[in-house]
C-alpha positions as CSV (number, residue, x, y, z in Angstrom):
1,M,-20.1,-30.7,-2.2
2,V,-16.3,-30.0,-2.1
3,E,-14.5,-28.2,-4.9
4,I,-10.8,-27.9,-5.2
5,S,-9.3,-24.6,-6.2
6,S,-5.7,-24.6,-7.1
7,S,-3.6,-21.5,-6.4
8,I,-1.7,-20.3,-9.4
9,M,0.6,-18.2,-7.2
10,C,2.1,-21.4,-5.9
11,A,2.9,-22.7,-9.3
12,D,6.3,-22.8,-11.0
13,F,6.0,-19.9,-13.3
14,S,8.7,-21.2,-15.7
15,R,6.3,-24.2,-16.4
16,L,3.0,-22.5,-15.8
17,A,1.1,-24.0,-18.8
18,E,2.3,-27.5,-18.0
19,E,1.4,-27.2,-14.3
20,V,-2.1,-26.0,-15.3
21,S,-2.5,-29.0,-17.5
22,E,-1.2,-31.4,-14.8
23,L,-3.5,-29.9,-12.2
24,E,-6.5,-30.2,-14.5
25,K,-5.7,-33.9,-15.1
26,A,-5.4,-34.4,-11.4
27,G,-8.9,-33.2,-11.0
28,V,-8.9,-29.6,-9.7
29,D,-12.2,-27.8,-10.2
30,L,-11.0,-24.3,-10.7
31,F,-7.9,-22.1,-10.7
32,H,-7.4,-19.3,-8.1
33,F,-5.4,-16.3,-9.0
34,D,-4.1,-14.1,-6.1
35,I,-3.6,-10.6,-7.5
36,N,-1.4,-8.6,-5.2
37,D,-0.4,-5.0,-6.0
38,G,2.4,-4.4,-3.4
39,N,0.2,-1.7,-1.8
40,F,-2.9,-3.4,-0.3
41,V,-0.7,-6.4,0.5
42,P,3.1,-6.3,0.5
43,T,3.8,-8.7,-2.3
44,I,3.4,-8.1,-6.1
45,T,2.2,-11.1,-8.0
46,M,0.4,-11.1,-11.4
47,G,-1.9,-9.2,-13.6
48,P,-4.5,-9.7,-16.3
49,L,-1.9,-10.5,-19.0
50,L,-0.9,-13.6,-17.2
51,L,-4.4,-14.7,-16.7
52,N,-5.2,-14.1,-20.3
53,S,-2.2,-16.1,-21.4
54,L,-3.6,-19.1,-19.6
55,R,-7.2,-18.8,-20.6
56,N,-6.8,-20.9,-23.7
57,K,-4.9,-23.6,-21.7
58,S,-7.9,-24.6,-19.6
59,D,-11.7,-24.7,-19.8
60,L,-11.9,-24.7,-16.0
61,P,-13.2,-21.6,-14.2
62,F,-10.7,-18.9,-13.2
63,E,-11.3,-17.3,-9.8
64,V,-9.5,-13.9,-9.3
65,H,-8.8,-12.7,-5.8
66,L,-8.1,-9.0,-6.0
67,Q,-5.9,-8.1,-3.0
68,I,-5.4,-4.6,-4.4
69,T,-6.1,-1.0,-3.6
70,N,-9.1,0.4,-5.5
71,P,-10.1,-2.9,-7.2
72,Q,-13.0,-1.2,-9.0
73,H,-10.4,0.2,-11.4
74,H,-9.2,-3.2,-12.5
75,I,-12.3,-5.5,-12.4
76,K,-13.1,-5.1,-16.1
77,S,-9.6,-5.9,-17.2
78,F,-9.6,-9.2,-15.3
79,L,-13.1,-10.1,-16.6
80,D,-11.9,-9.3,-20.1
81,A,-8.8,-11.5,-19.5
82,G,-11.0,-14.5,-18.7
83,A,-12.0,-14.4,-15.0
84,D,-15.1,-16.3,-14.2
85,F,-15.3,-15.2,-10.5
86,V,-14.0,-12.1,-8.8
87,I,-13.2,-11.9,-5.1
88,V,-12.5,-8.5,-3.6
89,H,-11.8,-7.1,-0.1
90,L,-14.5,-4.5,0.5
91,E,-12.1,-2.5,2.8
92,A,-9.8,-2.0,-0.3
93,S,-12.0,1.0,-1.3
94,I,-13.7,3.8,0.5
95,Y,-16.8,3.0,-1.7
96,P,-17.3,-0.8,-1.4
97,F,-20.8,-0.6,-3.0
98,R,-19.2,0.7,-6.2
99,I,-17.0,-2.4,-6.3
100,V,-20.1,-4.7,-6.3
101,E,-21.9,-2.4,-8.8
102,G,-18.8,-2.5,-11.1
103,I,-18.7,-6.2,-11.1
104,K,-22.4,-6.5,-11.9
105,K,-22.1,-3.9,-14.7
106,A,-19.1,-5.6,-16.2
107,V,-20.7,-9.0,-16.6
């Protein structure tokens, strides 16, 4: 089974709600949010407020890819903002098992 995950980072942010609606009508299965902090990776993208602002615009799952240093400090805020899936880089923390424990505790 193939699922299509559309990256929000590639959207036109000036028309974000419209693009989410268009992509949903086109048949995507979920939305992918690349969260970059400018430290773990060189770019800075978006945070939980943006994700939360789109949560009522779509019933599709939201997949959050935390490309950030110490993601365990931010997992709960993204889950509270409406994330359905969380992807982390285990090398982003010196205690990777705490990341997994944090995700499991938060859900």
